[in-house]
Backbone as a ProteinNet text record, in pm:
[ID]
protein_1_A
[PRIMARY]
MTRILLLNPNTSTDVTDLLVRAAGPFLSVGSTLIPVTAPRGVSYIATRAEAAIASSIVLDVLAEREGTFDVALVAAFGDPGLGGARELMPVPVIGLAEAAMLSACMLGQRFSIVSFSRALGPWFRECVAMHGLLDRLASIRLLDGPFTSLANVQDEKEELLVELARRAIEDDGADAIILAGAPLAGLAARVRDRIPVPVVESVVAAVKQAELLVALNPKKASAGSFRRPDPKPSIGLSAALERSLLASARSASPRHETLS
[TERTIARY]
15943.8	15977.8	15817.6	15873.8	15824.9	15711.8	15603	15500.2	15416.1	15494.4	15476.1	15331.6	15240.5	15081.6	15153.7	15205.6	15152.3	15049.2	15000.4	14870.6	14849.1	14854.5	14803.5	14700.2	14639.6	14527.8	14480.8	14521.8	14506.6	14438.9	14394.3	14334.3	14478.3	14562.6	14694.1	14778.4	14761.4	14815.6	15002.3	14974.2	15164.2	15183.5	15125.4	15210.9	15230.4	15180.8	15158.1	15271.5	15390.5	15503.4	15550.7	15565	15676.8	15722.7	15583.9	15656.7	15728.1	15642.9	15748.4	15902.8	15877.6	16068.1	16186.7	16102.8	16179.4	16148.9	16053	16123.8	16181.2	16154.1	16233.6	16329.6	16474.6	16588.5	16642.9	16560.9	16609.8	16565.3	16441.2	16336	16504.9	16508.2	16571.9	16584.2	16673.5	16579.9	16486.1	16402.8	16315.8	16222.7	16195.4	16122	16014.6	15862.7	15858.8	15699.7	15728.1	15556.4	15500.8	15396.1	15252.2	15207.1	15250.3	15144.8	15014.7	14905.4	14778.3	14778.6	14633.6	14553.6	14476.7	14449.9	14234.1	14208.7	14071.6	13998.1	13910.8	13878.2	13770.6	13849.6	13782.8	13831.9	13919.2	14046.4	14020.7	14182.5	14224.2	14418.6	14456.8	14475.4	14533.8	14486.7	14526.2	14447.8	14531.7	14460.6	14491.1	14412.5	14256.5	14147.5	14169.7	14068.9	14019.7	13914.7	13854.3	13804.6	13753.4	13899.5	13932.3	14013.1	14101.5	14134.9	14054	13915.4	13786.3	13754.3	13727.1	13709.9	13785.5	13959.3	13992.4	14053.6	14028.1	14056.8	13988.7	13799.2	13764.2	13799.7	13826.5	13913.1	14026.9	14095.4	14228.4	14175.9	14055.1	13979.8	13960.2	13823.8	13772.6	13869.7	14023.8	14115.4	14186.4	14243.5	14305.5	14250.8	14068.5	14013.1	14009.4	13938	13958	14095.7	14175	14322.4	14346.4	14276.5	14373.2	14357.2	14512.1	14619	14687.2	14698.3	14762.6	14870	14906.2	15056.9	15094.2	15205.7	15227.6	15252.2	15254.1	15256.3	15223.1	15117.7	15092.9	15116.7	15048	15224.4	15123.7	15053.6	14945.9	15070.6	15046.3	15150.3	15143.9	15081.9	14982.6	15040.5	15123.9	15167.5	15101.3	14996.3	14925.5	14843.3	14889.8	14853.3	14728.8	14629.5	14486.7	14411.1	14369.6	14295.2	14417.3	14497.2	14622.1	14530.3	14530.8	14472.8	14365.3	14265.4	14191.2	14210	14341.3	14357.8	14485.1	14512.7	14641.4	14565.2	14412.6	14329.4	14267.6	14224.7	14158.4	14277.8	14415.1	14422.6	14470.2	14545.7	14611.2	14753.5	14821.5	14999.8	14988.9	15182.4	15207.7	15095.1	15094.3	15020.6	15096.6	15211	15313.4	15248.7	15314.8	15173.7	15334	15303.6	15478	15448.9	15368.2	15456.5	15533.2	15421.3	15492	15639.9	15681.2	15815.7	15861.1	15873.2	15912.1	15961	15881.4	15937.2	15974.1	15980.4	16037.4	16174.9	16189.8	16339.2	16423.2	16320.7	16417.4	16384.3	16330	16452.4	16505.6	16548.5	16629.5	16760.2	16746.9	16847.6	16895.6	16816.6	16861.3	16694.6	16742	16618.3	16494.8	16549.7	16353.2	16396.6	16256	16262.5	16162.9	16195.1	16069.6	16043.4	15885.8	15851.6	15804.1	15851.4	15888.9	15749.3	15684.6	15600.1	15525	15447.2	15408.3	15302.6	15236	15103.9	15053.9	14925.2	14974.9	14816.1	14754	14640.7	14627.1	14804.2	14865.7	14898.2	14963.1	14959.4	14822.9	14727.2	14665.6	14642.1	14631.8	14604.3	14763.2	14894.7	15010.9	15053.6	14965	14998.9	14912.1	14823.2	14809.8	14818.9	14894.3	14906.5	14985.6	15121.9	15215.6	15152.5	15088.5	14995	14974.8	14887.6	14805.1	14985.1	15092.2	15201.5	15280.3	15223.8	15307.1	15409.9	15416.1	15587	15567.9	15465.5	15533.8	15592.3	15675.3	15797.9	15880.8	15911.2	16008.6	15992.7	15905.1	15865.5	15913.4	16018.1	16076.8	15955.4	15936.6	15839.4	15745	15635.7	15597.6	15613.8	15729.8	15683.5	15669.9	15583.1	15479.7	15472.3	15464.4	15479.4	15289.6	15302.7	15222.1	15138.4	15135.7	15122.4	15082.9	14993.4	14945.6	15101.6	15018	15163.2	15096.5	15137.7	15075.6	15043	15127.8	15085.7	15116.7	15081.4	15049.6	15206.2	15209.1	15305.4	15468.4	15382	15556.4	15527.9	15525.7	15537.3	15636	15723	15919	15965.3	15992.5	16039.8	16021.9	15869.7	15862.9	15869.9	15872.6	15897.5	16064.2	16161.1	16267.2	16324.1	16377.9	16443.5	16343.2	16261.7	16145.3	16124.4	16190.4	16110	16253.8	16363.1	16527.9	16529.6	16519.3	16503.9	16420.4	16323	16219	16242.8	16367.1	16493.6	16561.6	16626.2	16742.4	16665.2	16597.2	16537.3	16498.9	16406.2	16365.1	16500.4	16623.6	16734.7	16736.7	16789.7	16806.6	16785.3	16590.4	16467.1	16463.7	16424.8	16352	16449.1	16544.3	16641.8	16648.7	16582.2	16523.3	16660.7	16701.1	16792.9	16816.5	16657.9	16654.1	16487.2	16584.1	16364.3	16372.2	16172.1	16126.9	16077.9	16065.6	16016	15880.1	15758.7	15613.9	15577	15419.1	15386.2	15459.7	15340.2	15369	15440.7	15398.9	15435.3	15541.2	15610.5	15767.3	15842	15724.9	15857.1	15963.5	16115.8	16229.6	16332.3	16225.6	16316	16421.7	16403.9	16549.5	16672.6	16656.1	16811.3	16885.5	16760.8	16874	16893.8	16807.7	16893.8	16922.9	16962.6	17032.8	17133.7	17231	17369.4	17372.7	17285.7	17222.1	17172.2	17111.1	17063.3	17202.3	17177	17279.5	17236.3	17138.2	17125.4	17012.8	17061.4	17015.3	16810.2	16852.2	16639	16629.7	16487.4	16433.4	16372.2	16396.2	16275.2	16170.8	16019.2	15892.4	15908.6	15910.6	15845	15945.7	16050.9	16215.9	16242.7	16171.9	16154.9	16097.3	15908.7	15851.2	15887.4	15945.6	16006.4	16101.2	16148.9	16259.7	16242.1	16108.2	16009.8	15951.7	15855.4	15725.6	15862.8	16016.8	16037.3	16117.5	16112.5	16143.6	16119.2	15948.9	15833.5	15839.1	15874.3	15756.9	15877.1	16022.2	16065.9	16077.5	16026.2	16001.9	15871.8	15824.6	15745.2	15671.3	15623.8	15489.2	15387.9	15338.8	15211.9	15097.4	15018.1	14871.2	14818.1	14795.3	14795.8	14636.8	14611.3	14467	14407.4	14417.1	14449	14488.7	14473.6	14469	14447.3	14455.3	14437.8	14332.7	14398.3	14329.7	14220.3	14194.9	14095.7	13969.1	13885.1	13759.7	13623.3	13557.1	13380.7	13319.3	13254	13241	13152.9	13197	13108.4	12953.3	12920.9	12784.3	12846.7	12667.8	12643.3	12638.1	12595.9	12705	12556.8	12557.5	12447	12520.7	12534.8	12622.6	12749.5	12792.4	12928.3	12980.4	13072.4	13074.1	13163.6	13137.1	13154.1	13284.1	13373.2	13495.1	13495	13500.2	13478.2	13452.6	13297.2	13279.3	13299.8	13375.5	13403.8	13584.3	13590.4	13747.6	13693.6	13560.8	13569.4	13486.2	13440.5	13362	13524.5	13585.3	13731.1	13834.5	13826.8	13925.7	13857.9	13695.6	13623.8	13644.9	13689.4	13688	13770.2	13906.1	14006.6	14062.6	14035.7	14112.4	13930	13829.7	13730.7	13794.4	13766.4	13761.8	13735	13641.1	13536.4	13588.6	13676.2	13738.2	13902.6	13942.7	14113.3	14106.6	14228.8	14252.6	14349	14368.4	14444	14581.9	14771.1	14856	14874.2
5413.3	5431.7	5329.7	5244.2	5146.1	5190.6	5183.7	5209.6	5060.4	5033.4	4932.4	4967.7	4914.2	4926.7	4800.9	4864.3	4816.8	4820.2	4663.2	4709.9	4700.7	4640.8	4639.9	4560.2	4413.8	4438	4447.3	4476.3	4483.1	4635.8	4707.1	4879	4898.9	4824.6	4922.3	5041.1	5176.1	5216	5181.2	5154.7	5170.9	5078	4960.4	4799.9	4841.5	4939.2	5017.1	5128.3	5164.2	5242.4	5123.6	5050.6	4970.7	4877.5	4845.6	4811	4852.7	5037.8	5089.3	5096.8	5187.8	5184.6	5040.5	4942	4846.9	4817.2	4858.7	4816.9	4913.5	5015	5183.6	5167.7	5111.7	5165.7	5044.1	4972.6	4881.6	4868.8	4994.2	5011.7	5049	5013.8	5026.8	5158.5	5201.1	5384.3	5322.6	5513.6	5429.9	5348.6	5313.5	5253.7	5375.1	5312.2	5375.8	5296.4	5331.1	5263.7	5357.5	5243.1	5368.9	5222.1	5307.5	5287.6	5292.1	5168.4	5181.1	5076.3	5117.1	5072.4	5053.1	4878.6	4828.6	4935.2	4986.1	5079.3	5010.5	4930.1	4833.6	4658.2	4611.2	4512.3	4455.5	4427.4	4369.1	4449.7	4471.5	4521	4442.9	4296.3	4190.1	4045.7	4020.3	3879.7	3749.4	3699.4	3585.8	3462.2	3485.4	3357.2	3369.8	3290.3	3217.4	3300.2	3332.5	3404.4	3551.2	3571.5	3725.8	3735.3	3638.8	3631.7	3666.1	3549.9	3527.9	3697	3771.1	3924.9	4009	3976.2	4056.3	4024.5	3917.8	3900.2	4015	3942.6	4071.1	4217.9	4227.4	4404.9	4383.3	4314.8	4336.9	4328.1	4254.8	4301.4	4412.8	4483.7	4603.7	4670.8	4674.9	4808.3	4860.5	4681.4	4684.2	4675.3	4709.9	4732.4	4913	4961.2	5097.6	5111.4	5102.3	5200.1	5234.3	5006.2	4924.3	5144.3	5077.2	5162.9	5307.8	5283.1	5366.4	5316.5	5129.3	5155.2	4979.2	4926.2	4849.2	4743.2	4679.6	4595.9	4617.8	4510.2	4521.7	4404.1	4472.4	4337.1	4332.8	4212.5	4180.5	4164.5	4285.7	4273.6	4221.3	4035	4029	3907.6	3787.7	3727.6	3585.6	3575.8	3460.7	3505.9	3591.6	3621	3604.6	3717.5	3655	3792.2	3676.4	3777	3730.9	3688.6	3645.9	3552.2	3517.6	3463	3513.2	3521.5	3620.5	3764.7	3848.9	3999.9	3931.4	3800	3783.1	3705.3	3688	3687.4	3773.4	3872.9	4022.4	4149.4	4147.1	4291.5	4238.6	4315.6	4278.9	4267.3	4312.3	4350.1	4241	4229.7	4083.2	4140.8	4049.8	4110.1	4019	4028.9	3964.8	3945.8	3816.5	3833.9	3767	3882.6	3860.4	3763.6	3647.8	3471.7	3410.2	3453.4	3327.5	3352.5	3519.8	3581.2	3610.7	3522.9	3489.9	3324.9	3286.3	3114.7	3103.5	3174.6	3079.5	3172.2	3252.6	3327.1	3280.7	3148.1	3119.3	2968.7	2908.9	2767.2	2776.7	2894	2935.9	2975.5	2995.7	2972.7	2876.1	2736.2	2605.3	2518.1	2367.9	2268.6	2310.7	2361.8	2334.1	2495.3	2583.6	2706.1	2685.8	2709.5	2746.5	2894.4	2887.6	3002.5	3023.2	3156.8	3221.6	3298.3	3342.4	3435.8	3535.4	3592.4	3600.3	3590.6	3453.8	3433.7	3324.8	3233	3050.2	3099.5	3135	3245.8	3166.2	3247.9	3262.5	3085.9	2996.3	2836.1	2788.3	2764.1	2675.4	2742.5	2908.4	2982.7	2988.8	3033.7	2980.5	2817.4	2765.1	2632.1	2596.5	2630.6	2644.3	2694.9	2857.1	2925.7	2853.9	2811.5	2718.5	2641.2	2545	2386.9	2512.1	2609.8	2655	2727.4	2708.2	2772.1	2631.5	2508.4	2426.7	2376.5	2405	2431.8	2342.4	2258.5	2163	2072.9	2031.4	1975.3	2025.8	2172.6	2253.6	2278.5	2263.9	2342	2223.8	2318.5	2226.4	2293.8	2358.7	2342.5	2598.8	2541.3	2646	2706.7	2763.9	2776.7	2933.1	2966.1	3051	3070.7	3167.4	3234.9	3224.2	3199.7	3206.5	3295.1	3370.2	3525	3552.7	3724.3	3817.1	3948.8	3982.5	4150.5	4235.6	4306.7	4500.9	4592.9	4532.9	4611.6	4575.8	4624	4524.6	4600.2	4694.2	4840.2	4795	4699.3	4708	4580.3	4493.4	4351.9	4291.1	4331.6	4241.8	4402.4	4469.7	4530.3	4384.4	4360.3	4361.5	4219.3	4167.7	3946.6	3902	4041.9	3994.8	3891.2	3883.1	3787.6	3654.5	3649	3487.6	3447.8	3546	3552.2	3499	3534.9	3489.3	3305.5	3313.6	3206.8	3059.8	3140.4	3007.2	3017.7	3088.9	3122.7	2975.5	2966.2	2846.9	2750.5	2715.8	2657.8	2538.7	2626.7	2551.7	2530.6	2566.3	2575.9	2423.6	2466.2	2279.2	2179.8	2174.2	2026.7	2037.3	2137.6	2092	2066.9	2146.3	2103.3	2245.1	2346.4	2487.1	2519.5	2560	2559.7	2774.8	2808.8	2906.3	3019	3098.2	3142.1	3220.2	3245	3363.9	3423.1	3535	3612.9	3674.7	3573.1	3610.4	3683.1	3772.6	3821.6	4027.1	4147.3	4241.4	4327.1	4287.4	4373	4369.3	4235.9	4183.2	4315.4	4334.1	4337.3	4491.9	4427.1	4515.9	4413.4	4333.3	4313.4	4238.5	4157.9	4057.9	4110	4237.6	4318	4333.7	4310.4	4338.9	4197.7	4128	3935.9	3897.5	3893.8	3842.8	3768.4	3925.5	3796.4	3754.2	3689.4	3645.8	3576	3491.7	3339.6	3272.7	3143	3107.9	3084.1	3129.4	3064.9	3147.7	3226.7	3334.2	3358.8	3455.6	3521.4	3568.1	3568	3613.4	3753.8	3862.7	3988	3972.4	3953.4	3940	4006.7	4181.4	4307.2	4304.7	4252.3	4267.6	4206.9	4110.1	3945.4	4006.8	4075.1	4079.1	4161.6	4291.6	4473.6	4405.6	4342.6	4258.8	4212.9	4125.8	4005.6	4119.2	4179.9	4282.5	4378.3	4388.8	4483.6	4395.9	4295.7	4181.3	4092.6	4070.9	4072.5	4183.7	4302.2	4457.6	4479.6	4386.8	4432.1	4267.9	4163.3	4089.1	4112.1	4207.5	4234.9	4127.8	4018	3919.3	3936.5	3885.1	3864.3	3819.5	3900.6	3847.5	3716.7	3616.9	3443.6	3462.9	3360.4	3385.3	3234.3	3170.9	2998.1	2920.8	2805.5	2788.9	2766.4	2778.2	2805.2	2976.3	3112.3	3190.3	3160	3096.9	3064.8	3079.6	3210.2	3238.5	3220.7	3209.7	3207.3	3316.1	3325	3447.3	3583.2	3706.7	3823.4	3799.2	3768.2	3756.7	3831.7	3887.9	4022.5	4010.2	4101.3	4041.9	4168.3	4199.3	4212.7	4303.2	4403.8	4506.7	4475.9	4477.3	4517.5	4647.3	4671.7	4800.6	4865.9	4936.9	5003.2	4989.2	4997.2	4931.8	4798.4	4777.2	4594.5	4535.9	4604.9	4537.4	4530.6	4682	4611.8	4598.7	4562.9	4498.6	4330	4254.3	4225.8	4139.8	4217.3	4231.6	4204.7	4334.3	4350.2	4239.9	4163.5	4029.4	3929.9	3856.7	3805.9	3803.8	3966.8	3896.3	3918.3	3963.9	3923.1	3789.5	3708.8	3596.3	3444	3484.4	3383.4	3335.6	3188.4	3117.8	3144.4	3238.1	3347.2	3454.5	3482.2	3637.1	3574.8	3439.7	3434.6	3450.9	3464.4	3529.7	3300.8	3313.7	3243	3273.9	3289	3333.1	3265.4
14609	14750.4	14788.5	14894	14912.2	15023.7	15007.4	15157.2	15277.9	15282.2	15391.3	15486	15473.3	15573.2	15664.8	15828.2	15894	16015.8	15994.6	16035.6	16183.8	16256.8	16454.9	16482.1	16426.8	16425.1	16605.7	16706.9	16847.9	16903.7	16920.9	16941.9	16992.4	17107.3	17192	17086.7	17056.7	17010.5	17055	17223.4	17267.4	17261.7	17151.6	17117.9	16995.2	16908.9	16801.6	16740.2	16839.5	16848.6	16891.7	16951	16997.2	16834.1	16769	16649.7	16540.9	16575.3	16502	16547.3	16601.5	16724.5	16693.6	16696.2	16655.7	16468.4	16424.7	16237.5	16219.3	16307.2	16163	16135.1	16236.4	16172.9	16065.1	16017	15959.2	15863.9	15805.8	15647.8	15599.6	15485.2	15352.3	15391.3	15246.8	15179.3	15156.6	15134	15015.2	15073.2	15114.9	15255.8	15319.6	15368.3	15462.3	15526.9	15717.5	15750.8	15722.8	15711.4	15804.8	15888.4	16022.9	16070.7	16104.8	16152.5	16147.5	16331.7	16419	16491.8	16432.6	16492.1	16489.5	16558.7	16491.7	16542.5	16631.1	16632.7	16708.3	16731.4	16829.3	16934.3	17018.2	17062.9	17169.1	17214.7	17387	17290.4	17273.9	17274.5	17256.9	17282.4	17220.5	17089.5	17176.3	17225.3	17302.5	17290.3	17224.9	17164.3	17037.8	17001.1	16850.9	16821.6	16963.3	16923.4	16830.5	16978.7	16878.1	16776.6	16786	16628.2	16506.2	16547.3	16388.3	16381.8	16524.5	16564	16464.9	16468.3	16443.1	16285.7	16244.7	16115.5	15997	16083.8	16000.1	16026.7	16068.6	16117.6	16012.6	15992.3	15896.6	15766.1	15731.6	15558.8	15591	15685.8	15701	15607.1	15747	15728.1	15557.7	15541.9	15386.1	15281.2	15286.3	15176.9	15216.8	15335	15304.8	15257.2	15296.3	15267.6	15083	15050	14928.8	14873	14787.2	14662	14717.3	14885	15005	15066	14958.6	15024.9	14916.2	14906.2	14829.7	14804.3	14956.8	15077.5	15191.2	15281.8	15428.8	15489.5	15587.9	15652.9	15813.8	15810.1	15984.8	16117.7	16156.3	16308.9	16424.9	16417.4	16545.6	16520.7	16643	16569.6	16437.4	16560	16502.9	16363.8	16338.5	16155	16143.4	16220.7	16186.2	16082.2	15971.2	15887	15739.2	15760	15667.6	15564.6	15546.6	15387.3	15351.5	15437	15333.4	15348.3	15378.7	15328.6	15194.1	15160.2	14997.6	14939.9	14965.4	14863	14759	14888.6	14882.7	14877	14856.7	14788.5	14679.6	14597.2	14534.9	14507.2	14647.3	14654.5	14767.4	14749.8	14886.9	15029.2	15146.7	15249.8	15304.7	15436.1	15551.8	15614.6	15705.9	15838.1	15952.8	16064.2	16100.8	16204.9	16258.6	16282.2	16148.4	16006.1	15907	15914.9	15883.1	15917.4	16011.9	16064.8	16225.1	16180	16162.1	16148.5	16061.7	15982.3	15812.1	15814.5	15860.8	15927.3	16035.1	16133.2	16216.6	16127.9	16082.3	16009.6	15881.1	15842.9	15794.6	15868.7	15972.5	16089.1	16169	16150.8	16244.8	16134.5	16219.4	16172.3	16252.6	16379.7	16474.4	16516.4	16596.6	16638.9	16785.9	16879.6	16963.4	16907.3	17011.3	17047.2	17182.5	17200.4	17415.9	17429.1	17451.9	17453.3	17625.8	17684.5	17816.8	17853.8	17740	17827.7	17791.1	17852.4	17839.2	17743.3	17787.4	17711.7	17552.4	17471.5	17301.9	17263.3	17357.8	17272.1	17261.1	17263	17124.8	16998.9	17013.3	16898.6	16828.2	16876.7	16864.5	16748.9	16877	16794.6	16646.5	16690.6	16510.9	16419.2	16435.5	16360.4	16254.6	16429.9	16315.6	16237	16264.4	16164.2	16033.8	16040.7	15907.2	15835.5	15883.5	15796.5	15731.2	15830.8	15760	15799.7	15951.8	16035.3	16121.1	16118.7	16315.6	16311.4	16121.7	16216.2	16174.9	16202.9	16246.4	16368.6	16462.7	16549.7	16711.5	16751.5	16843.6	16993.7	16972.3	17099.8	17182.3	17251.9	17255.1	17386.9	17443.9	17605.3	17603.4	17735.3	17768	17936.8	17957	18016.2	18089.9	18284.1	18328.6	18445.7	18475.6	18521.8	18499.6	18559.1	18607.1	18524.2	18403.4	18398.1	18439.6	18467.5	18469.1	18383.7	18279.7	18158.7	17974.6	17953.2	17784.4	17759.2	17771.9	17715.7	17715.8	17881	17937.6	17967.6	17892.7	17944.5	17937.3	17816.4	17763.6	17890.3	17947.9	18051.9	18185.2	18207	18354.2	18365.5	18245.1	18251.1	18173.3	18070.7	18047.5	18095.9	18197.4	18248.2	18249.2	18347.8	18276.3	18146.5	18050.4	17912	17869.8	17946	17870.5	17952.5	18071.3	18107.2	18027.5	17982.7	17937.5	17785.8	17697.9	17572.8	17637.7	17742.4	17787.6	17750.5	17829	17826.7	17698.9	17616.4	17525.6	17461.5	17464.5	17417.8	17422.3	17582.8	17646.4	17645.6	17679.6	17680.5	17534.9	17528.7	17378.3	17194.9	17206.8	17106.5	16989.9	17078.1	16990.7	16907.2	16772	16727.6	16687.7	16714.1	16725.7	16764.2	16854.4	16929.2	16854.3	16780.5	16842	16971	17028.1	17144.3	17065.5	17076	16982.8	17071.6	17023.8	16980.1	16966.1	16929.9	16932.7	17030.7	17144.2	17260	17320.5	17240.4	17312.9	17150.8	17016.5	16945.3	17001.8	17000.3	17054.4	17094.9	17205.5	17256.7	17232.2	17108	17073.5	17067.6	17057.2	17040.9	17164.5	17233.9	17385.2	17480	17388.7	17448	17414	17296.7	17189.4	17274.3	17317.6	17391.9	17470.7	17567.7	17634.4	17624.8	17512.6	17440.5	17349.3	17365.5	17282.9	17049.5	17099.6	16969.3	16894	16734.1	16655.3	16717.7	16814	16799.9	16662.5	16687.6	16559.9	16562.5	16558.9	16577.7	16493.6	16513.7	16431.3	16319	16389	16285.5	16220.8	16236.5	16130	16021.8	16011.5	15971.7	15874.9	15906.3	15796.6	15744.2	15809.6	15723.8	15608.3	15702.3	15517.1	15398.9	15491.7	15352.6	15284.7	15369.6	15293.1	15192.4	15199.3	15098.3	14974.1	15043.4	14908.2	14829.1	14826.7	14724.9	14656.5	14675.9	14665.1	14544.3	14581.1	14446.1	14382	14465.4	14296.7	14251.9	14241.1	14149.5	14136	14258.3	14141.4	14079.6	14022	13959.3	14023.3	14083	14098.5	14037.1	14197.2	14202	14172.6	14005	13997.4	13909.8	14013.1	14017.9	14141.5	14133.2	14238.5	14350.4	14480.4	14537.7	14554.9	14497.3	14469.1	14374.6	14356.8	14173.5	14246.4	14231.1	14319.4	14224.8	14264.1	14174.6	14160	14059.5	13983.8	14106.5	14097.7	14196.8	14296	14358.2	14446.6	14495.2	14480.7	14632.2	14755.4	14808.4	14991	15087.8	15173.7	15248.2	15364.8	15415.1	15552.6	15538.1	15388.1	15412.7	15397	15440	15469.5	15243.7	15241.5	15111.1	15042	15106.5	15067.3	15074.4	15156.3	15122.6	15083.5	14982.5	14928.8	14787.8	14760.6	14612.2	14592.4	14728.1	14714	14666	14725.8	14728.2	14570.9	14522.2	14380.5	14275.9	14287.3	14271.5	14246.2	14347.5	14410.8	14309.9	14294.4	14213	14105.5	14056.9	13879.4	13862.1	13931.8	13901.8	13872.1	14012.4	14001.6	13963	13839.9	13828.7	13763.6	13681	13574.9	13492.1	13449.8	13335.6	13298.2	13432.7	13359.5	13348.5	13299.6	13303.5	13102.3	13066.9	12956.1	12952.4	12775.1	12766.2	12779.6	12755.3	12776.7	12580.7
[MASK]
++++++++++++++++++++++++++++++++++++++++++++++++++++++++++++++++++++++++++++++++++++++++++++++++++++++++++++++++++++++++++++++++++++++++++++++++++++++++++++++++++++++++++++++++++++++++++++++++++++++++++++++++++++++++++++++++++++++++++++++++++++++++++++++++++++

């Protein structure tokens, strides 16, 4: 059995339910989702500050649940805490945005990101840059206006999002579309026939890549960018996070490497 921890770094359980409903039908036999909603933070992440807060929460939750999952999925499109989580955890960690963008790159030369709030733009662009994919980005197109409910934003804005996707294709040259943001989970399946290029469902892409990485059974990196200094003391961290930090440092520290 492959245990996939699906961690929603937002505090909205409605969004977690959307993610599970969108991903569940695509699980392979023997795979199971373990959905977890952030115990603190904001209802949805839309700024750099909120992403920084969520990054710390991601590390805390993963540390507390270490040993109960085979792969983790950070289920917010900007991938908050992804780099630190990969450094910390002994198992693979997948980011929603990275999984969607890499999948889009296999479906066309350039992709566009389409979402429901203009506030997301700077964070999304920095996420694309973090993953080294700015050259493959055709555009980021975002709606500008209020919405009634986070859980229902995809229903409320469906027609506008489809129109934005069409504009990204016609005006920006996008070969693939990503409907970005956990609150849009499941929308790609509904609108795919109304958009003339592939539409990537982020959470499905992340789940399938999670299954792939578990099947590959990769060795935990202890060199390159994952090389860590010797363990050091900390103050004020949760017991679980402190244990994970110490264990990660011991396994990746140059002093603790063994020659093959």
